[in-house]
C-alpha positions as CSV (number, residue, x, y, z in Angstrom):
1,M,14.4,-58.7,31.3
2,T,11.9,-55.8,30.8
3,L,12.0,-56.3,27.1
4,I,11.4,-60.0,27.4
5,L,8.3,-59.4,29.6
6,R,7.0,-56.8,27.2
7,W,7.5,-59.0,24.2
8,S,5.9,-62.1,25.9
9,H,2.9,-60.0,26.8
10,L,2.5,-58.8,23.2
11,L,2.8,-62.3,21.9
12,L,0.1,-63.6,24.1
13,V,-2.2,-60.7,23.0
14,A,-1.3,-61.4,19.4
15,A,-1.9,-65.1,19.6
16,A,-5.4,-64.5,21.0
17,A,-6.2,-61.8,18.4
18,L,-5.0,-64.0,15.5
19,G,-7.7,-66.5,16.5
20,S,-10.4,-64.0,15.6
21,A,-8.9,-61.1,13.6
22,A,-6.2,-59.4,11.5
23,A,-4.0,-59.8,8.4
24,A,-2.1,-57.6,6.1
25,H,1.5,-56.6,5.5
26,A,2.4,-53.6,7.7
27,Q,5.6,-52.1,8.7
28,E,5.9,-49.4,11.3
29,P,8.4,-46.7,12.1
30,S,11.0,-46.2,14.7
31,P,12.1,-43.3,16.8
32,D,14.7,-40.6,16.3
33,L,15.3,-38.5,19.3
34,P,17.7,-36.1,21.0
35,A,16.3,-33.6,18.8
36,A,13.7,-35.7,17.2
37,A,11.9,-38.8,18.3
38,T,10.4,-41.4,16.0
39,P,7.1,-43.0,15.2
40,V,5.9,-46.2,13.8
41,A,5.2,-47.4,10.3
42,L,2.5,-49.4,8.7
43,P,2.9,-51.5,5.5
44,A,1.4,-51.1,2.2
45,A,-1.9,-52.9,1.8
46,A,-1.6,-56.4,0.4
47,T,-3.7,-57.3,-2.6
48,P,-5.2,-60.7,-3.4
49,A,-2.9,-61.0,-6.4
50,E,0.2,-60.6,-4.1
51,D,-1.0,-63.5,-1.8
52,E,-2.2,-65.8,-4.5
53,F,0.9,-67.9,-5.0
54,A,3.9,-68.9,-2.8
55,Y,7.1,-67.3,-3.6
56,L,10.7,-67.1,-2.7
57,N,12.2,-63.8,-3.9
58,M,15.8,-62.8,-3.7
59,T,16.9,-59.3,-4.8
60,G,20.1,-57.3,-4.7
61,A,21.0,-53.7,-5.2
62,G,24.2,-51.7,-5.0
63,R,25.9,-48.5,-5.7
64,V,29.4,-46.9,-5.9
65,T,29.6,-43.1,-5.6
66,A,32.6,-40.8,-6.1
67,A,32.1,-37.3,-4.7
68,R,34.1,-34.1,-4.3
69,N,33.2,-30.7,-2.6
70,S,35.2,-27.5,-2.5
71,T,36.7,-26.9,1.0
72,F,35.2,-24.5,3.5
73,A,35.5,-23.2,7.0
74,V,34.1,-25.5,9.7
75,D,35.1,-23.9,13.1
76,P,36.1,-20.6,14.7
77,N,39.8,-21.7,14.8
78,G,40.4,-21.9,11.1
79,G,39.6,-25.6,10.7
80,R,38.5,-26.5,7.2
81,S,36.6,-29.5,5.6
82,T,38.8,-32.1,4.0
83,D,39.8,-31.3,0.4
84,G,39.7,-34.3,-2.0
85,S,37.5,-37.0,-3.4
86,Q,35.5,-39.4,-1.4
87,I,34.4,-42.8,-2.7
88,S,31.5,-44.6,-0.9
89,S,29.5,-47.7,-1.6
90,R,26.5,-49.7,-0.5
91,L,25.4,-53.3,-1.3
92,S,22.0,-54.5,-0.2
93,L,20.7,-58.1,-0.4
94,L,17.1,-58.9,0.5
95,G,15.2,-62.2,0.6
96,D,11.4,-62.7,1.1
97,F,9.4,-65.9,1.5
98,D,5.6,-66.3,1.6
99,T,3.5,-69.5,1.5
100,G,0.6,-67.7,-0.2
101,H,-2.5,-69.9,-0.3
102,H,-0.7,-73.2,0.2
103,L,-1.8,-73.4,3.8
104,G,-5.4,-72.3,3.2
105,N,-6.3,-69.2,5.1
106,W,-3.1,-69.3,7.1
107,G,0.3,-68.1,5.8
108,I,3.9,-68.1,6.8
109,Q,6.2,-65.3,5.8
110,A,9.9,-64.6,6.5
111,G,12.5,-62.0,5.5
112,V,16.2,-61.6,5.7
113,G,18.4,-58.7,4.6
114,V,22.1,-57.6,4.7
115,D,23.9,-54.4,3.9
116,A,27.6,-54.8,3.0
117,L,30.4,-52.4,2.2
118,S,28.2,-49.5,3.4
119,G,29.9,-46.1,3.8
120,T,33.0,-44.2,2.8
121,F,36.1,-46.4,2.1
122,L,38.3,-43.8,0.5
123,G,38.8,-40.1,1.5
124,T,37.6,-40.2,5.1
125,P,37.8,-36.8,7.0
126,A,41.4,-35.7,7.8
127,I,40.4,-33.8,11.0
128,D,38.6,-34.9,14.1
129,G,34.9,-34.4,14.7
130,D,31.6,-36.2,15.5
131,Y,29.6,-37.8,12.7
132,L,31.5,-35.9,10.1
133,P,30.3,-36.5,6.5
134,G,32.0,-39.6,5.1
135,S,33.4,-40.8,8.4
136,R,31.6,-44.1,8.6
137,F,32.1,-47.5,7.0
138,D,30.5,-50.8,7.9
139,A,31.7,-54.1,6.3
140,V,28.5,-56.0,7.1
141,L,25.2,-55.0,8.8
142,L,22.3,-57.4,9.3
143,T,19.1,-55.4,8.4
144,Q,16.4,-58.0,8.5
145,A,15.8,-61.4,10.0
146,W,12.1,-61.9,10.8
147,A,9.3,-64.5,10.6
148,G,5.6,-64.0,10.5
149,L,2.3,-65.9,10.7
150,S,-0.9,-64.6,9.1
151,L,-4.6,-65.3,9.0
152,R,-5.8,-64.2,5.6
153,D,-7.7,-60.9,5.5
154,L,-7.5,-60.6,9.2
155,G,-4.1,-60.2,10.7
156,T,-0.3,-60.9,10.8
157,L,2.1,-61.4,13.6
158,R,5.8,-60.7,12.9
159,V,8.8,-61.1,15.2
160,G,12.5,-60.4,14.6
161,L,14.8,-57.8,13.2
162,M,13.2,-55.3,10.8
163,T,13.7,-52.0,9.2
164,S,11.3,-49.2,9.9
165,H,9.7,-46.6,7.6
166,W,6.7,-44.3,7.8
167,G,5.3,-41.7,5.4
168,L,8.0,-39.6,3.7
169,G,10.6,-40.9,6.2
170,L,10.8,-37.7,8.2
171,L,11.5,-39.7,11.4
172,A,11.3,-43.4,10.6
173,N,13.3,-44.1,7.5
174,D,14.6,-47.5,6.1
175,G,17.0,-45.9,3.7
176,N,15.8,-48.2,0.9
177,H,14.0,-45.6,-1.4
178,A,17.0,-45.1,-3.6
179,L,17.6,-48.9,-4.1
180,D,14.4,-49.5,-6.1
181,S,14.3,-49.0,-9.9
182,R,10.8,-47.6,-9.6
183,R,11.8,-44.9,-7.1
184,D,13.5,-42.1,-9.0
185,D,14.1,-39.6,-6.3
186,W,16.5,-36.7,-7.2
187,F,19.4,-35.5,-5.1
188,V,19.1,-38.4,-2.5
189,L,21.8,-40.7,-1.5
190,P,20.6,-42.7,1.6
191,T,22.6,-45.0,3.8
192,T,21.5,-48.0,5.9
193,G,18.3,-47.0,7.7
194,D,16.6,-47.7,11.0
195,R,17.0,-51.2,12.4
196,I,14.7,-52.5,15.2
197,A,14.1,-55.8,17.0
198,R,10.3,-55.9,16.9
199,A,7.3,-57.9,17.9
200,Q,4.5,-56.6,15.7
201,L,0.8,-57.4,15.3
202,V,-1.0,-56.0,12.2
203,L,-4.8,-56.1,12.1
204,Q,-7.2,-55.6,9.3
205,P,-10.5,-55.6,11.3
206,F,-12.8,-55.4,8.2
207,G,-10.7,-57.3,5.8
208,R,-13.4,-59.9,5.0
209,G,-16.0,-57.3,4.2
210,H,-16.7,-55.2,1.2
211,S,-17.2,-51.8,2.8
212,A,-14.9,-48.8,2.5
213,A,-13.4,-49.8,5.9
214,R,-11.8,-52.9,4.3
215,G,-8.6,-50.8,3.8
216,L,-8.3,-50.0,7.5
217,F,-5.1,-51.3,9.1
218,L,-4.0,-51.2,12.7
219,A,-0.4,-52.1,13.8
220,L,0.8,-52.6,17.4
221,S,4.4,-53.3,18.3
222,V,7.1,-53.4,21.0
223,D,10.6,-52.4,19.7
224,D,14.1,-52.7,20.9
225,V,16.1,-50.2,18.8
226,I,19.2,-51.6,17.4
227,E,20.2,-48.4,15.6
228,D,18.6,-45.2,14.4
229,A,19.3,-41.5,14.3
230,T,19.1,-41.3,18.1
231,A,20.2,-44.6,19.6
232,N,22.9,-47.2,18.9
233,R,22.9,-50.3,21.0
234,A,26.5,-51.0,20.1
235,A,27.4,-47.7,21.8
236,G,25.5,-48.7,25.0
237,D,22.2,-46.9,24.3
238,N,19.1,-48.8,25.3
239,A,15.9,-47.6,23.7
240,I,12.5,-49.4,24.1
241,Q,9.4,-48.1,22.4
242,E,5.7,-49.1,22.2
243,V,4.1,-48.1,19.0
244,A,0.6,-48.0,17.5
245,A,-0.2,-47.1,13.9
246,L,-3.5,-46.6,12.1
247,R,-3.6,-46.4,8.3
248,W,-6.6,-46.3,6.0
249,H,-6.2,-47.1,2.3
250,F,-8.9,-45.4,0.3
251,A,-7.4,-47.1,-2.7
252,K,-4.2,-49.0,-3.2
253,E,-2.3,-45.8,-4.2
254,R,-4.0,-43.5,-1.7
255,W,-3.9,-43.6,2.1
256,A,-3.7,-41.5,5.3
257,G,-2.6,-42.5,8.7
258,V,-1.2,-41.6,12.1
259,N,1.4,-43.1,14.4
260,F,1.9,-42.9,18.1
261,V,5.2,-43.8,19.8
262,H,6.2,-43.9,23.4
263,R,10.0,-44.1,23.8
264,D,12.0,-44.7,26.9
265,Q,15.8,-44.5,26.3
266,T,18.9,-44.5,28.4
267,Y,22.4,-43.6,27.2
268,H,25.6,-45.6,28.0
269,D,24.1,-47.5,31.0
270,A,20.9,-47.9,32.9
271,N,21.9,-45.1,35.3
272,G,23.0,-42.7,32.6
273,P,21.2,-39.9,30.9
274,F,17.6,-40.7,29.9
275,L,15.1,-39.6,27.3
276,K,11.3,-40.2,27.6
277,V,9.2,-38.9,24.8
278,N,5.8,-39.3,23.1
279,V,5.6,-38.9,19.3
280,V,2.5,-38.3,17.1
281,D,3.3,-38.5,13.4
282,A,0.6,-38.1,10.8
283,A,1.1,-38.8,7.1
284,F,-0.7,-39.2,3.8
285,D,-0.1,-40.2,0.2
286,M,-2.6,-39.2,-2.5
287,D,-1.4,-40.6,-5.9
288,Y,-3.7,-39.9,-8.8
289,R,-1.3,-40.8,-11.5
290,K,-2.3,-43.1,-14.4
291,A,0.0,-44.3,-17.1
292,D,2.8,-42.0,-15.7
293,N,0.6,-39.0,-16.0
294,G,-1.0,-36.9,-13.2
295,L,-0.7,-35.6,-9.7
296,R,0.8,-37.1,-6.5
297,V,0.8,-35.2,-3.2
298,Q,2.4,-36.5,0.0
299,G,2.8,-35.0,3.4
300,E,3.9,-35.7,7.0
301,A,3.8,-33.8,10.3
302,A,5.3,-34.9,13.6
303,V,5.2,-33.5,17.2
304,I,7.6,-34.8,19.9
305,L,6.9,-34.1,23.6
306,G,8.8,-35.4,26.7
307,T,11.6,-34.9,29.1
308,T,15.4,-35.6,29.2
309,N,18.3,-35.0,31.5
310,L,20.8,-34.8,28.6
311,A,23.2,-31.8,28.8
312,P,22.0,-30.6,32.3
313,T,22.8,-27.1,33.5
314,P,23.0,-25.8,37.1
315,E,19.6,-24.1,36.5
316,H,18.0,-27.0,34.6
317,T,18.9,-30.6,35.6
318,Q,16.2,-31.7,33.2
319,H,14.8,-30.3,30.0
320,D,11.4,-30.4,28.4
321,V,11.4,-31.8,24.8
322,R,9.2,-29.8,22.5
323,Q,9.9,-30.3,18.8
324,A,7.8,-30.3,15.6
325,A,8.1,-30.5,11.9
326,A,5.9,-30.7,8.8
327,V,6.8,-31.5,5.2
328,L,4.9,-31.6,1.9
329,K,5.8,-33.0,-1.5
330,A,3.9,-32.4,-4.7
331,R,4.7,-34.0,-8.0
332,Y,3.1,-33.7,-11.4
333,D,4.0,-36.0,-14.4
334,V,3.3,-35.1,-18.0
335,A,3.5,-38.3,-20.0
336,G,4.4,-38.5,-23.6
337,R,7.2,-39.4,-25.9
338,R,9.5,-37.1,-23.8
339,P,8.0,-37.0,-20.3
340,V,8.3,-34.0,-18.1
341,R,8.1,-34.0,-14.3
342,F,7.5,-31.1,-11.9
343,E,8.1,-31.3,-8.2
344,L,7.8,-28.9,-5.2
345,D,9.0,-29.8,-1.8
346,G,8.5,-27.7,1.3
347,G,9.2,-28.1,5.0
348,W,9.3,-26.5,8.4
349,F,11.6,-27.8,11.2
350,S,11.6,-26.3,14.6
351,G,14.9,-24.9,15.9
352,D,16.6,-24.0,19.2
353,D,18.6,-20.9,19.8
354,N,19.1,-21.3,23.6
355,L,20.6,-24.5,25.0
356,A,20.2,-23.4,28.6
357,D,16.6,-22.4,28.9
358,G,15.2,-25.8,30.1
359,A,13.7,-26.7,26.7
360,L,15.0,-28.7,23.7
361,T,13.1,-27.5,20.7
362,G,15.4,-28.3,17.8
363,F,13.8,-30.9,15.6
364,K,16.2,-33.1,13.6
365,A,14.9,-35.1,10.6
366,N,16.1,-38.6,9.9
367,P,19.5,-38.5,8.1
368,N,17.9,-40.4,5.2
369,F,15.3,-37.6,4.8
370,Q,17.4,-35.4,2.5
371,Q,17.0,-32.1,0.9
372,G,19.8,-30.9,-1.4
373,I,23.4,-32.1,-1.7
374,L,25.5,-29.5,0.1
375,L,23.7,-27.3,2.7
376,F,22.5,-29.8,5.2
377,P,24.5,-33.0,4.5
378,Q,27.8,-31.3,4.0
379,V,28.1,-27.7,5.3
380,L,26.0,-28.1,8.5
381,G,27.1,-31.7,8.9
382,W,30.8,-30.6,8.9
383,Q,30.3,-27.5,11.1
384,S,28.1,-29.2,13.7
385,G,30.4,-32.2,13.7
386,R,33.3,-29.9,14.8
387,A,31.2,-28.4,17.6
388,L,32.2,-31.4,19.8
389,I,35.9,-30.3,19.5
390,T,35.3,-26.6,20.1
391,A,32.9,-27.2,23.0
392,S,35.4,-29.4,24.7
393,N,37.7,-26.4,25.1
394,P,38.4,-26.0,28.9
395,G,37.7,-22.3,28.4
396,V,33.9,-23.0,28.2
397,T,32.2,-21.9,31.4
398,G,28.7,-22.5,32.5
399,Y,28.1,-25.1,29.8
400,P,28.4,-28.8,30.8
401,S,31.0,-31.0,29.2
402,A,28.6,-34.0,29.4
403,D,26.7,-35.2,26.3
404,L,28.6,-33.1,23.8
405,D,28.3,-36.0,21.4
406,R,24.7,-34.9,20.9
407,L,25.7,-31.6,19.2
408,A,26.3,-33.0,15.7
409,T,23.5,-32.9,13.2
410,N,24.9,-35.9,11.2
411,G,23.7,-34.1,8.1
412,Q,20.1,-34.0,9.3
413,V,17.7,-31.2,8.2
414,T,17.0,-29.1,11.3
415,S,16.1,-25.6,12.3
416,A,14.9,-24.5,8.9
417,I,12.1,-23.5,6.5
418,T,12.7,-25.0,3.1
419,V,11.3,-24.6,-0.4
420,F,12.7,-26.8,-3.1
421,P,11.1,-26.6,-6.7
422,K,12.5,-29.1,-9.2
423,V,11.8,-30.0,-12.8
424,G,13.0,-32.9,-15.0
425,W,12.9,-33.9,-18.7
426,K,13.4,-37.3,-20.1
427,F,14.5,-36.1,-23.5
428,F,15.7,-39.5,-24.7
429,H,13.7,-42.7,-24.3
430,H,14.2,-45.5,-26.8
431,G,13.6,-49.2,-26.0
432,D,15.3,-50.0,-22.7
433,R,17.5,-46.9,-22.7
434,S,16.7,-43.4,-21.4
435,V,18.4,-40.2,-20.5
436,E,16.9,-37.6,-18.1
437,I,18.1,-34.2,-17.0
438,Y,16.7,-32.5,-13.9
439,G,17.4,-29.5,-11.7
440,G,16.1,-27.3,-8.9
441,A,16.8,-24.6,-6.3
442,L,16.8,-25.2,-2.6
443,L,15.9,-22.1,-0.6
444,A,16.4,-22.4,3.1
445,W,15.7,-19.9,6.0
446,S,16.4,-20.4,9.7
447,P,14.4,-18.0,11.9
448,T,15.9,-19.9,14.8
449,P,19.4,-20.4,13.6
450,P,21.5,-23.4,14.7
451,I,24.1,-22.3,17.2
452,D,27.5,-23.4,18.4
453,A,27.7,-24.1,22.2
454,F,31.2,-22.8,22.7
455,S,30.9,-19.6,20.7
456,T,27.5,-18.7,22.1
457,Q,28.7,-19.1,25.7
458,V,32.2,-17.7,25.5
459,V,32.2,-15.3,22.5
460,G,28.5,-14.2,22.5
461,G,28.0,-14.2,26.3
462,G,24.8,-16.2,25.7
463,A,23.8,-14.4,22.5
464,P,23.5,-16.8,19.5
465,R,26.7,-17.4,17.5
466,N,27.1,-19.8,14.6
467,Y,29.6,-22.6,14.2
468,L,32.2,-20.1,13.0
469,G,31.8,-17.8,16.1
470,K,29.9,-15.2,14.1
471,A,26.5,-13.5,14.9
472,P,23.9,-14.6,12.4
473,N,23.0,-11.9,9.9
474,G,19.4,-12.3,8.9
475,S,17.5,-15.5,8.5
476,L,18.7,-16.9,5.2
477,L,20.6,-20.2,5.6
478,G,21.5,-20.4,1.9
479,T,20.5,-20.9,-1.7
480,E,21.5,-24.1,-3.3
481,F,21.3,-24.8,-7.1
482,D,21.2,-28.5,-8.0
483,A,21.4,-30.2,-11.4
484,G,21.5,-33.8,-12.5
485,L,21.8,-36.2,-15.4
486,V,20.9,-39.9,-15.3
487,L,21.4,-42.5,-18.0
488,T,19.4,-45.7,-17.4
489,R,19.3,-49.1,-19.1
490,A,16.6,-51.6,-18.1
491,P,16.2,-54.5,-20.5
492,Q,13.0,-56.5,-19.9
493,D,14.9,-59.8,-19.8
494,W,17.3,-58.5,-17.1
495,P,16.5,-58.8,-13.4
496,V,18.2,-55.4,-12.7
497,A,18.4,-52.0,-14.2
498,L,21.7,-50.0,-14.5
499,A,21.9,-46.3,-13.8
500,L,24.7,-43.8,-14.1
501,R,23.9,-40.6,-12.3
502,L,25.8,-37.3,-12.3
503,E,24.7,-34.6,-9.8
504,C,26.2,-31.2,-9.2
505,A,25.5,-28.4,-6.7
506,V,26.4,-24.8,-6.1
507,L,25.6,-23.3,-2.6
508,V,25.6,-19.6,-1.9
509,P,25.6,-19.3,2.0
510,G,23.2,-16.9,3.6
511,G,23.6,-14.6,6.6
512,V,23.0,-17.4,9.1
513,L,26.3,-18.8,8.0
514,A,28.2,-15.5,8.4
515,G,31.9,-16.0,8.2
516,M,31.8,-18.1,5.0
517,E,32.0,-15.1,2.6
518,G,35.5,-16.1,1.5
519,D,34.2,-19.6,0.7
520,S,31.2,-18.6,-1.3
521,P,30.1,-20.2,-3.5
522,I,30.6,-23.8,-2.4
523,V,30.7,-26.3,-5.2
524,G,30.1,-30.1,-5.1
525,E,29.6,-33.0,-7.5
526,R,29.0,-36.7,-7.3
527,L,28.9,-39.6,-9.8
528,T,27.0,-42.7,-8.9
529,F,26.8,-46.1,-10.7
530,A,23.9,-48.1,-9.4
531,I,22.5,-51.6,-10.0
532,L,18.8,-51.6,-9.1
533,P,16.4,-54.7,-8.9
534,L,13.5,-54.6,-11.3
535,A,11.5,-57.1,-9.4
536,S,11.9,-55.6,-5.9
537,K,8.8,-54.8,-3.8
538,E,8.2,-51.3,-2.8
539,H,7.3,-50.9,0.9
540,K,5.6,-47.5,1.3
């Protein structure tokens, strides 16, 4: 009932505003919480050429991935990750409709999307745990079903099921960046992203002028979260959020903006644990490339503040939420007969080495914001996923048994400082065929190391212990060496491109992961065959 009232209020405001202002294509973000809340996301600016004609566009993309990692220790009791190959897949179908200029200054838009066969269907984990890597498979997920009404150069009202993305995807991430042939991110394998039932009003206050402010966009929305990194309606979570996003396009390829989100969430039922947070997320994208040559710099920083009664202790029935993160990505392309590309990624993600001090400070990035192949998605994903099993041990004293399902990282980047230099060389490019090799080294430190609840309380007596029950030795999480090779074919008369990608990684665990010496190094590889739409639209 509350959601209906909020939506109806927004619709009344939107209807009045459309009579005098607003129009553009904007898409906001969604929240990600327990250890990271989410923001909102604005859309890329629409250009007159995009609105000129009516269109009905249907696109599809898909992949099949075979992966294998060497086995390693995952808990203090001798448990080990599953040895063997995993085969996963994802098929995405998207449809867009726009009347263009056929209705004069007014326009009608609609979108529908489905993900099918999404997840691991062969080689699922052989041991119990929470959010273990490769443990999920969804036959069908509806990702989009929305309709919109726009007044050209002034505003757009959209209502329905949408995906959410903002900036680099640090908090709000639609998971679609690896399903577009024009996006060639390395060492990234995203899954279905954030899904939200949303009523959204996007305004372009100065859209009919010719000043520099013409590229200014404002988006307001009320969201009911279907599923993201923090909430899952199917599991009984109820998350409502109000969002506002401001984005200024200095040029079509260059923008800066900020999102604000207020999120009110309950778990399991209306009287269950709650989470109330405010999120401020600023991002920018400065792309100076021309003809595949030049510099692009992107960044995003987020702060999450609020309260929650998740995992209460006798001393603290509620906790303050204080989390922050900042990431930067620089890319330089050298065009030519054999193009070369240089990249440098860096990030800081706050951690939490005390689960009973009345403050939750461990930031968790969105699972689709990925750095590396092994360290965060596999090693810490496996070890934190087993924390539910070890923390459920009746020998735990002074630590609540409630809300233990919030311990797993689900492969998210958390509690770390990362530096990830990469370089790639397209040494063969002839006609519609190309071959590129690329590689990099992920260096990760954790001044506030991730800790295991059971081992810290029972073994360490409150002093930090890692997921193997060992005291961290130093601040180095690990050093991961990644390499890849991709073969691509994209004939001009085909609606899709074909890509065959082989990626390999070697991880040398650091002192934070003490106890893994016998498993060092950890080796992994994955082979992906992908079909990517050439005509798909990129939503930034």
